[in-house]
N, C-alpha and C positions, 0 to 999 in steps of 0.2 A: 563741263565739257564743252565751251564755251572759252576756255584758257589755252593760250596761246602754245604750250607745254605736254596739253593732255595726251596727244598721242607719244610721247616719251617713251612711259613705257608702257608695252602694250598690251600687257599682263592687268597692270593694274587697271586699265582701260577698259576692258573686257569685263569684268569683274563691275565696274562704275555700270558699264549698257548694261551688264544683266541686273544689277541692280533698278533701273531705269526701268523694264520692260514690264514689270508688273507693275509697279505705280503709274506706269502709262494704260494697262489694264482695268485700271478702276477709275481713272479719273477720265478717259474717254471717253467711256459708256456712258459717264454722267454729261457729259457734253452733248454726246447724241440724246440723252432723255431729253435735256430743254429742248433741243432743236425737235425734237419728235412732239415735245409740248405744245409747243408751239404750233406747228403742223395741225395738229387736234386741232386748237382754240381757233384756226382759220375755217379749217373745215365744217365745224361747229357752224361757224357765222355763215357760211356758205347753206349749209344743209334750212337753216331757220330760214332762205329764199327759196332753195331748191330742194325737197323734198326726199325727192330721186338720189339724189348723193348718201342719202341714209346708209344702203349698201356697204358703200364705202370707209364711212366713217366707224363702222362696227367694225369691220376688217382690220381698220387702222388702228382701233381703240384696243381691240385683242392682241395686235403685234406688241404692242406699246406695254400692254399689260404682262407681255412675256419676257421683255428686255427688263420692265423694273423690276421681276418677281430673279432674273436671273443677277442683274443689278443689289439686290437687295440682299441678298446669297453669297454672295463677294464680297460686300462689307460688311460681311461675320467672321471676315482674318482680320483679327488683332492683334495672334501674336508673333512676335518678331520672328520668326521663321516658316510663316504659312505661306512665305511665297517660294519657298524653295524647292527644288528638286528634291526625289524621295529616294531610300533605300528599303524596302519592303523586302522583309524575310516571310518564307512559309517553315513550318515544323511539323511533322507526324509525332501526332502523339499517340495515346490508349486507343489500340487497335489493330497493331500488325501490319502483316501486305494491307488490310481491307484500309488503314490510317496514310499510307503511303500514297495509297493510290488518292484518296481525299484529298491528300493533299498537293497533288499534282491536280485536279479538278479543279482545287483554287488559285493554282498556279492561273494555269487559262482565262479563269474567271476573270481574274486582276489583267493577263496580258491582254484578254478582249475589251478589256474596259477602258485602259487606255490605247487600244490599236482606235476605238469609238474617238477617244478625245482628241488624236493628233498629236501622241505624247509620245516621245523615242523609249526608246526600249532599251536597257542593255543584261545580259546575264552576267552577275558579278562569280554567284558562284551556287555549284548543284552536285547534292549526292545523291544518287539515284539508290535506290531499292533494290535487292538481287533480284525477287521477283515479279515486282511492279510499282508503280510511281516512285515517288520521291520519299527519301530520309529528312531532307531540307535543302534549301532553294534561296538565293536572297537576287533579283535583281533591281537595279537601278534605273526611275522613271523620271524622266525629264521631261519639265515646260510648269507653266504657271500654273502657280498652286496646288500644285501635286502634294506636298505635305500638309497641306490646310485641307483639302481634300479627303487623303487617305487618314490622319490622323483617327478616320470613326472606324475603322476595321483593325483596331489594336485588340486583341483579345483573342479569344479562342471562341473557336466555330465547327457545329454538332451536328452531323450528315447521321439522317436513316433511313436505311434501302435494307432492298431485298443485295447481298454479296453476290457479286458474279465469282466469286472465290468459295463459295461455299457448295459445294453438291448438293446440298438438301436443301439448297434455295430456302435461308431462311433470314430471317430483317438482323438485320446487323446496328450496330451504333458507332459510329468511328468520331475523332476529336483532332483538327489541329490546328495551331499559333498560328497568326499572326500580329507581326511586330512591325513598326514602319517607324525610322528614322529621317529626319531633315541630312539634304547634304548639304552642309556648311564651311565646304571648301571653299574658302576663298572670300568669304563674309565675317566667319569670326575665327581668330587666332586660337584653336584650343593647344595652351603647352604642357606637352608632354617629357620628361626625362628622361632619358635614354637611359639610366639604369634600374628606371621603375618599367620599361620594354622589355619584352621577349620576344623572337625571332625567330620561328619555326618554318622550314623547308621540306616540302614533302612530294610524293608523285602526286599527279592527277589525275591518273587517267582511269580507266573503269577498270571492269575485271581481269582484263587481258583480255591476251589475243593481239588484232592489229593495230586496235583504238588505246594500250596501253602504251601511257607516258613514259619513256624511258629516263626522264629527266624530272629532278626536282624542282616543276615550276610552281608547284603552289605556294602561298604565303600563306600564314597565319602568325598575328600580333598578337598579343596578353596583354592588360597593361594588371602589372603584376598587385601593387595595392588594392584594386577596386575587383578585379577576376573577370574584366567585361574582354571579351576576345572577338577577333574576327578574323574570315580567311577568304579567300580567292583562291579559283583555281579552273577557273574558264578559258583562260587567255595563254597560251603555248609561250609567250616570253613572260620571263621570272619579274621583269623592271612591269610589267602592266599591272603581272597580278601583286606586285607589292605596293603599285601606287594604291590602287583596289582596294588594297584592305586595310590601307592605313587612312585612305577618307574616310570607309565605312566607320572602323575602331573611333575615331574623330567624332561621324556622326554618332553612334553610339553616347558615347562620354557625354558629351553637350546633351543628348534628351534624357537622359540620367540627371544629371543638374540641372535641367531645367524643370522635370518630375520631384524632386526634391524641393526646389524653390517655391512649387505649389504644391509640394505637401499631398502627391498623390499617384507615392512611388507605388501603393497597391495596385495602380490600375495596368504595372509595367507588365508584360505576360513574355518571356523569354523559354529557355529549356529548362531552369531551375524551379520552373513554376508546375502546379497542375495541370494537364492539359487533358480533365477529363471533366465526369459527373457536375453540375453545378456550376461550372465556370465559366461559361458559356455564353457567350454574347449573343450571338443569333443562332435558332436552329433551321436547317435543310431539311426536310419530309417529306422523300420520294414515294415511299410505301407507309402504310397504308392509305395514302391521301397524299397528294401535292401540295406543300404548304413553305412559304421561307417567312421565319414570323423573328423580329428584332427583338429581343428581352428589355433592351431597353427603353424605348419607345413608342414599342406596340403595334409597329411598322409593318404590312407582313402583304404577299404576293402572292397567288395558289401558282404565277408561271415561271415553278423553277427551274428549267429548259431556258425559259428567257434572263432568269436572272444567271445562271452558270455560263450562259453569251456573254456577261459583261454588264448586264441591264441593271447594276444597281444605284444609281442616283437618285433613285426615290430615299433609300433605306441611309446614303451619305446625306444628303440634304434632313431629314428629317432628322440626324441625330446633329448635325450642326444649331436647327433649327434650336433644339433642342439645350442644348451647352449654351448658346446665347442668351436665351432664356434665364437661363440657370443663374450664370453671370451678371444679369442688366439687376435680378432680386438684392445681391448682393451690394 
C-alpha cells in the first residue's frame, strides 16, 4: 500500500485493502490484549497497597478474559478463505409445505444472526413455495470471517413441532439443508472454459399478477463437466443477476475443490444429498419439549425461540473449538 502506484489500479487496490482488513482484525486485538495485560499487572501492584481497588481489578480481569476468549476463537481461523464473505443457501427437504416453512424459519434465523453481528445482507436467489415458505434461497453475507463462522452450519437441520398446516394438530418432522460457500471474487482466479459453461435465462417473477416479471432477467450458469449450477433471480437487471450467478458458481466450484483436497466431500450437502432422517447435524424440537441440540458437539439449548431469533453463537463456537482440537491431534 505504500507504493507510489498503489492507487493506479483502483479495483486491485480495493481488493488489497479488503485482504488487509481481516489481518488487522487479528493483529489489532492481539496488541490490545498486550496493553490490557500491562494494565492488569499495574492494577495488581496498586491492589497490594490499596485493597479497595480489588473490585476494579476483578472487573478488569473479567473484561480481559472475555477479550482473550474472543481472540482465541478468532485465531482458530486458519483456512485460506475463512476471512471471506459467504454465500449461504437453504433448501427445503423432506416434508412438503412444512419443510418449506422450516426453510423460511432458518432463513430468518441466519438473517437475524447476521444483523446481530453487523454484517451486510443481500438476497441473491429466492424460490418461494406456493402455499407457504420457500423451496430454496441464497443470500450473500458480507463481513469479516463470515465464511469462517458459518462453515459450522453446513448440513441438514431437523425440526420437530406441532404443524400449523395440520388441521389435526399432529406433530411433524421437517428437514432443510444449509450449504455455505466462500465469496472468492477478487481473491482467487477460477478459470472456467467458455465451452464448459451453459447460460440460461428465465423469468424471475412470482406466480403471476402485478409481480410477474415479463422479461427474462433471471440467470442460471451450469458448469457442464461438474454439473455445478448457480442462479440469481432477485435483481430486475439481468446484468446484475448475471454477475451474482457467476460469482456464486465460482464460489461453489472453489469449495468443491477445497473439499476434494481435504478428502471431505462427504460433508457437502446440496440438492443431490439426502435431506432426511439420519443425516442431520442439528435438531430443533418445539414439542413435546423445547431443545436445540447439535449432534456433532452435543451443544444444546432449551431456549429454542432465542436460537431461532439468531442466537447461534454457542453452537458455532463449539463446532470451531471441536474442529481446532481435531486438527491439533493430527
